[in-house]
N, C-alpha and C positions, 0 to 999 in steps of 0.2 A: 382700588388697589389695596392690599394688605401688605405690611411691610414684615418680612421675616429674617431671622437671624440663621445663618447656616453656621453651625459650629462643626469645624473639621477636626476629626480625630484620627490620628495615624500612630504607627509604631515610630517613636523617636530614633530607633536605632538606624534608621535611614541616614542620619546626619553623620554617623561614625566613619562612613567611607564614602561620603558624597564628593563627587568630582565636579569640576567646573562644567563639564559637558552634561552630567546628570542633573545638576542644578539648572542649566540653561533648558534643558528638556522639560523639567518640572515647570518652570516659569512659562515656557511655550505652551504646555498644556492649559495652565490657568488663564492665559491670554486667550486661547481658544474657547475656554468656557465664557470668559467675558463677553466675547463676540457672540456666542450662542445665546446667552441671556438676552442681550440686545435684540437680536434677530427674533426671539420669541415674544418681543414686545414688553419684557420686563426690564428693571433698572437696577444695576448694582449701586446702592447709596454709598456703601464703604466696604472696604475689606483690607485685612492685614494679616501678615504672617506673624506668628508669635515665636520669641526665643524659646529655647528649650526649658522644660520644666525644672531643671537644676538651677535656672536662674531666678526662679519664682520666690516670692515671699508672701507667707500667710499671715493675715491680721485676723484675729477673732475678738469679736466684741461681745460684752455680756450686756444684753439688751435688758435683762433684769436687774442690773446694777450699772447705771449710767455713769456713775462716779468712778467705777473701776476702769484701770488703764487697760487698754487692748493688750492681748498676748501676741507676740511676734514671733514667728519661727521661719526657717529656711524651707524652701521646697513646696511642693504641691501637697494637698491634704490627703491624698489617697496614693496607694502603690498600684500601678496598672501598666500594662504594656503600651496601651493607646493612650495618648496625651492630646488635649486641646492644642493644635498647632496652628490655628488661624480661624478666620471667620470671613464671611461676607454678610452684608444687611442688603437685602434685595427687595424692592417693590415688586410683588407678584399680584397677578389678577386674582389668584385664590389659592387655597392649599394644594389643589390637583397640580396646578402650575408650579408651585414651590416643590412638590414631589417629583415632578417630571424634570426639573432643573437640577435637583439633588441627584438624580439619576445619572446625569453627565458630568457632574462635579469630580475634579480629579483628586479625591481623598477616599480614603478606606471606609470611613464610617462619618456620615453627616447627621447631626441632630438639627431638627428644624423647630423652631418655635416663633410664633408671631409676636411681634413687639407689642407690648401692652400700652394701650393709650392711657396715660395717667391724667389726662386733661378733664375727665368727666367725673363719675361717681368714686372711682377708685376700685371698683368691683371687676375683678378679671372676668372676661367671657370664659363660659364653661364652668364656673364656679357656682 
């Protein structure tokens, strides 16, 4: 099994007029997705919804000057309509299964990335 992070990107304007019914419907879709993942023989290791980007804090470190204090600012680092709204960490058989599961995930855009195994040489696969 390979572990993948499914990063879910959507338009945050959805939150502007979300009703309790709309919220319940979205949560039901995610529950159905979780059931489909299990039925496919994969396993959700973790998953969370994230608060809106307006609640974000950005911390920038200067790795060329480790003595420098980090620069802290409000909000996300880029302006975009779609924002990272949540994630799943899923153990999948392979990338094909990860892509198949992303195809039924209730989110507008899903970025898939394998989790890097840091226990070995430190060289990322594919580099």
